[in-house]
C-alpha positions as CSV (number, residue, x, y, z in Angstrom):
1,M,84.5,113.0,133.3
2,A,88.1,111.7,133.3
3,L,90.5,113.2,135.8
4,T,93.5,115.1,134.4
5,D,97.0,114.1,135.5
6,S,97.2,117.3,137.6
7,R,94.0,116.6,139.4
8,K,95.0,113.0,140.1
9,A,98.3,114.3,141.5
10,Y,96.5,116.6,143.9
11,L,94.3,113.8,145.1
12,Q,97.3,111.5,145.5
13,I,99.4,113.9,147.5
14,H,96.5,114.7,149.8
15,F,95.9,111.0,150.4
16,C,99.7,110.7,151.2
17,V,99.4,113.6,153.7
18,V,96.4,111.9,155.4
19,L,98.5,108.7,155.7
20,W,101.4,110.7,157.2
21,G,98.9,112.1,159.7
22,F,98.3,108.6,160.9
23,T,102.0,108.2,161.9
24,A,101.5,110.2,165.1
25,I,98.2,108.4,165.9
26,L,99.8,104.9,165.4
27,G,102.8,106.0,167.5
28,K,100.5,106.8,170.3
29,M,98.5,103.6,169.9
30,I,101.6,101.3,169.8
31,S,102.5,100.3,173.4
32,L,106.2,100.0,172.8
33,P,108.5,102.7,174.1
34,A,110.0,105.1,171.6
35,L,113.3,103.3,171.0
36,P,112.0,99.8,170.0
37,L,109.1,101.4,168.2
38,V,111.4,103.4,165.9
39,W,113.8,100.5,165.6
40,W,111.1,98.1,164.4
41,R,109.8,100.7,162.0
42,L,113.3,101.1,160.5
43,V,113.8,97.3,160.2
44,I,110.5,96.6,158.6
45,V,110.9,99.4,156.0
46,L,114.5,98.2,155.3
47,A,113.3,94.6,154.8
48,A,110.7,95.9,152.2
49,L,113.3,98.1,150.4
50,A,115.7,95.1,150.2
51,L,113.2,93.5,147.9
52,V,113.4,96.3,145.4
53,P,116.1,95.8,142.6
54,R,116.2,99.6,142.0
55,V,117.6,100.1,145.6
56,W,120.6,97.8,144.9
57,R,121.3,99.4,141.6
58,G,121.3,102.8,143.2
59,L,123.6,101.6,146.0
60,R,126.1,100.2,143.5
61,A,126.1,103.5,141.6
62,M,127.2,105.6,144.6
63,T,130.7,106.3,145.7
64,A,131.8,105.2,149.2
65,R,132.2,108.8,150.3
66,L,128.6,109.6,149.3
67,R,127.3,106.5,151.1
68,W,129.1,107.6,154.3
69,A,127.6,111.1,153.9
70,Y,124.1,109.7,153.7
71,A,124.8,107.4,156.6
72,G,125.7,110.4,158.7
73,I,122.5,112.1,157.8
74,G,120.7,108.8,158.6
75,A,121.9,109.1,162.2
76,L,120.1,112.4,162.5
77,V,117.0,110.9,160.9
78,A,117.0,108.1,163.5
79,L,117.3,110.7,166.3
80,H,114.5,112.7,164.8
81,W,112.2,109.7,164.8
82,L,113.2,108.8,168.3
83,T,112.5,112.2,169.7
84,F,109.3,112.5,167.6
85,Y,107.8,109.4,169.1
86,G,109.3,110.2,172.4
87,A,107.4,113.5,172.4
88,I,104.2,111.7,171.6
89,K,104.8,109.2,174.4
90,L,105.5,112.0,176.9
91,S,102.5,114.1,175.8
92,N,100.1,113.1,173.0
93,A,99.9,112.9,169.2
94,S,98.5,116.5,168.9
95,V,101.4,118.0,170.8
96,G,103.9,115.9,168.9
97,V,102.8,117.0,165.4
98,T,102.4,120.6,166.5
99,C,106.1,120.7,167.6
100,I,107.1,119.2,164.2
101,A,105.3,122.1,162.5
102,L,108.1,124.2,163.9
103,G,110.5,122.4,161.5
104,T,109.8,124.9,158.7
105,V,110.8,127.8,160.9
106,F,114.1,126.1,162.0
107,V,115.0,125.2,158.4
108,A,114.5,128.9,157.5
109,L,117.2,129.7,160.1
110,L,119.5,126.8,159.6
111,E,119.5,126.2,155.9
112,P,121.5,129.2,154.9
113,W,124.5,127.8,156.8
114,L,124.0,124.1,156.1
115,A,122.9,124.3,152.4
116,R,124.9,127.4,151.6
117,S,121.9,129.4,150.5
118,R,121.3,133.1,151.1
119,F,120.0,134.2,154.5
120,S,116.5,135.8,154.4
121,K,115.4,138.5,156.9
122,R,111.8,137.8,155.9
123,E,112.3,134.2,157.0
124,L,113.8,135.3,160.3
125,A,110.6,137.4,160.8
126,L,108.7,134.1,160.2
127,G,110.5,132.7,163.2
128,V,109.5,135.6,165.4
129,L,105.9,135.3,164.2
130,V,105.7,131.7,165.5
131,L,106.9,132.5,169.0
132,P,103.4,133.7,170.3
133,G,102.0,130.4,169.0
134,V,104.6,128.4,170.9
135,V,103.8,130.4,174.1
136,L,100.1,129.6,173.7
137,V,100.7,125.9,173.0
138,V,102.9,125.6,176.1
139,G,100.3,127.4,178.3
140,G,97.5,125.3,176.8
141,V,98.7,121.8,177.8
142,P,99.0,120.2,181.3
143,A,102.3,120.7,183.1
144,G,103.0,117.0,182.7
145,M,103.2,117.4,179.0
146,H,105.9,120.1,179.0
147,D,108.7,117.5,178.7
148,G,107.0,116.3,175.5
149,I,107.0,119.9,174.1
150,I,110.8,120.2,174.8
151,V,111.5,116.8,173.2
152,G,109.2,117.6,170.2
153,T,111.1,120.9,169.6
154,I,114.4,119.0,169.6
155,S,112.8,116.7,167.0
156,A,111.8,119.7,164.9
157,V,115.4,121.0,165.0
158,L,116.6,117.6,163.8
159,V,114.1,117.7,160.9
160,A,115.7,121.0,159.9
161,L,119.2,119.7,160.2
162,F,118.8,116.5,158.1
163,G,116.5,118.2,155.6
164,S,119.0,120.9,155.0
165,L,121.9,118.5,154.8
166,N,120.0,116.3,152.4
167,K,119.4,119.3,150.2
168,R,123.1,119.6,149.6
169,L,123.2,116.1,148.3
170,V,119.8,116.0,146.6
171,E,121.1,115.3,143.0
172,H,123.6,112.7,143.9
173,G,121.6,109.5,144.6
174,D,118.5,107.6,143.8
175,P,115.8,108.4,146.4
176,L,115.1,104.8,147.2
177,A,118.8,103.9,147.6
178,V,119.3,107.1,149.7
179,T,116.4,106.1,151.9
180,A,117.8,102.6,152.4
181,I,121.2,104.0,153.4
182,E,119.8,106.5,155.8
183,L,117.4,104.1,157.5
184,G,120.0,101.4,157.6
185,A,122.5,103.7,159.3
186,G,119.7,104.9,161.6
187,A,118.9,101.3,162.7
188,L,122.6,100.8,163.5
189,V,122.7,104.0,165.5
190,L,119.7,103.0,167.6
191,T,121.1,99.5,168.1
192,A,124.3,101.1,169.5
193,L,122.3,103.4,171.7
194,A,120.1,100.7,173.2
195,P,122.4,99.6,176.0
196,V,122.9,103.2,177.3
197,M,119.4,104.4,176.7
198,P,118.0,103.3,180.1
199,T,120.6,105.5,181.8
200,L,120.5,108.5,179.4
201,F,116.7,108.6,178.6
202,P,114.9,105.9,180.5
203,A,111.5,107.1,179.2
204,F,112.6,106.1,175.7
205,A,114.3,102.8,176.5
206,G,113.1,99.3,175.7
207,D,114.4,95.9,174.7
208,L,114.9,95.7,170.9
209,L,115.0,91.9,170.8
210,V,111.6,91.3,172.4
211,M,109.1,90.5,169.7
212,P,106.1,92.9,169.7
213,G,102.7,91.5,170.7
214,P,100.1,90.7,168.0
215,R,98.4,94.1,168.3
216,D,101.6,96.1,168.2
217,A,102.9,94.0,165.4
218,W,99.9,94.8,163.2
219,L,100.2,98.5,164.1
220,L,103.9,98.5,163.3
221,L,103.2,96.9,159.9
222,A,100.6,99.6,159.2
223,L,103.0,102.3,160.3
224,S,105.9,101.0,158.2
225,L,104.1,99.9,155.0
226,A,100.8,101.8,154.8
227,C,102.1,105.1,156.3
228,T,105.6,105.0,155.0
229,L,106.3,103.1,151.8
230,L,102.8,103.5,150.3
231,P,102.7,107.3,150.5
232,F,106.3,107.5,149.4
233,T,105.5,105.6,146.2
234,L,102.4,107.5,145.5
235,S,104.1,110.9,146.1
236,L,106.8,110.0,143.6
237,I,104.0,109.6,141.0
238,A,102.1,112.7,142.1
239,L,105.0,115.0,142.2
240,R,105.7,114.5,138.5
241,H,102.5,116.5,137.8
242,M,102.6,119.2,140.4
243,S,104.9,122.0,141.6
244,A,107.0,122.0,144.7
245,F,105.0,125.0,145.9
246,A,101.8,123.0,145.7
247,Q,103.5,120.0,147.4
248,Q,104.6,122.1,150.4
249,L,101.1,123.6,150.9
250,A,99.7,120.1,150.9
251,V,102.3,118.7,153.3
252,N,101.7,121.7,155.6
253,L,98.2,120.2,156.2
254,E,99.7,117.1,158.0
255,P,99.5,118.6,161.5
256,V,95.9,119.6,160.8
257,Y,95.0,116.1,159.7
258,A,96.9,114.5,162.6
259,I,95.1,116.7,165.2
260,V,91.7,116.0,163.6
261,L,92.5,112.2,163.7
262,A,93.7,112.5,167.3
263,I,90.4,114.1,168.3
264,A,88.3,111.6,166.4
265,L,90.3,108.4,167.4
266,L,92.0,109.2,170.7
267,G,89.7,111.9,172.2
268,E,92.7,114.2,172.8
269,Q,90.6,117.3,172.9
270,R,89.7,116.4,176.5
271,E,93.4,116.7,177.5
272,L,94.0,120.1,175.8
273,S,92.6,123.6,176.2
274,G,91.3,126.1,173.7
275,Q,94.5,128.0,174.2
276,F,96.5,125.1,172.8
277,Y,94.4,125.1,169.6
278,L,94.8,128.8,169.3
279,G,98.5,128.4,169.5
280,V,98.4,125.7,166.8
281,A,96.4,128.1,164.6
282,V,99.2,130.7,165.0
283,I,101.9,128.3,164.2
284,L,100.1,126.8,161.2
285,A,99.4,130.3,159.8
286,A,103.1,131.0,159.9
287,V,103.9,127.7,158.2
288,F,101.4,128.5,155.4
289,I,102.9,131.9,155.0
290,H,106.4,130.5,154.6
291,P,106.1,129.4,151.0
292,L,104.9,132.9,150.1
293,L,108.1,134.5,151.5
294,G,110.3,133.1,148.7
295,R,111.1,129.9,146.9
296,P,109.3,126.9,148.4
297,R,111.4,124.5,150.3
298,P,110.0,120.9,150.5
299,L,110.8,120.2,154.1
300,Q,108.8,117.3,155.4
301,A,108.0,115.9,159.0
302,D,109.3,112.5,158.0
303,V,112.5,111.0,156.5
304,L,110.8,109.4,153.6
305,A,109.0,112.6,152.8
306,T,112.5,114.2,152.5
307,S,113.3,111.5,150.0
308,E,110.1,112.4,148.1
309,A,111.4,116.0,147.7
310,K,114.5,114.5,146.2
311,G,112.4,112.4,143.9
312,A,110.3,115.3,142.7
313,A,112.7,116.0,139.8
314,D,112.9,112.4,138.7
């Protein structure tokens, strides 16, 4: 029996979400500190995008003012990735993706101001609902991982910021070209930060110009191509045949997949208590309730996923 376009789309988007779940796992497995890890990921993806003619056409079609606007957002994107992988290095993959799940709550609070949309009291209630889950998560991890939770929460705030700002400019640029500008600007920002990072955040610092070892190089290629560009392309195809509501419900499963993978591949359940997983359940319950409170907002835990939301209407 042949699959319908709609059923294919659902299979494709769930495959994409599984691949995104691997980003946290690969981030934990790569031995590089957060700064060079993110820098190399940006450079590899940019090199791949440079080979796509559509990217160059999209760049030529933009005004200089629009390019600068996307570049500013790209700085936030780079800081998000830096803090996301920093949180994973300071704790583990499960804690990192759990903190990113808070992004949906932060966007409910920040988007009315940044995207000029109406404030919702129901979405404020969603933020309150998440608080018990956060308390359980913090109490369910070793004290040495609390810094990772703080950094991960900052990363979630950055997701809300750049997701909401991108929403204001959603119709003004080709998704691939926008991704190239944002990631290019992000790479420049991290290059500029590299000399001061050992003083500001020594846990994140690392030499950008040192070539990764063979193992890290293969993992970086998998992170950049298999877990970034591949799901991006597949999601553009899938989102032509599914609603934004269905997309958000699927993407909300990313922390679930990532935690399952962390247990299976990294044995992280030995580091975390049942209280942590109860807190995760509370947070995810709030995240799944979020689309039911009003119109769905396609906020993702990754910059290219944000571009997918922009490409949904293409």
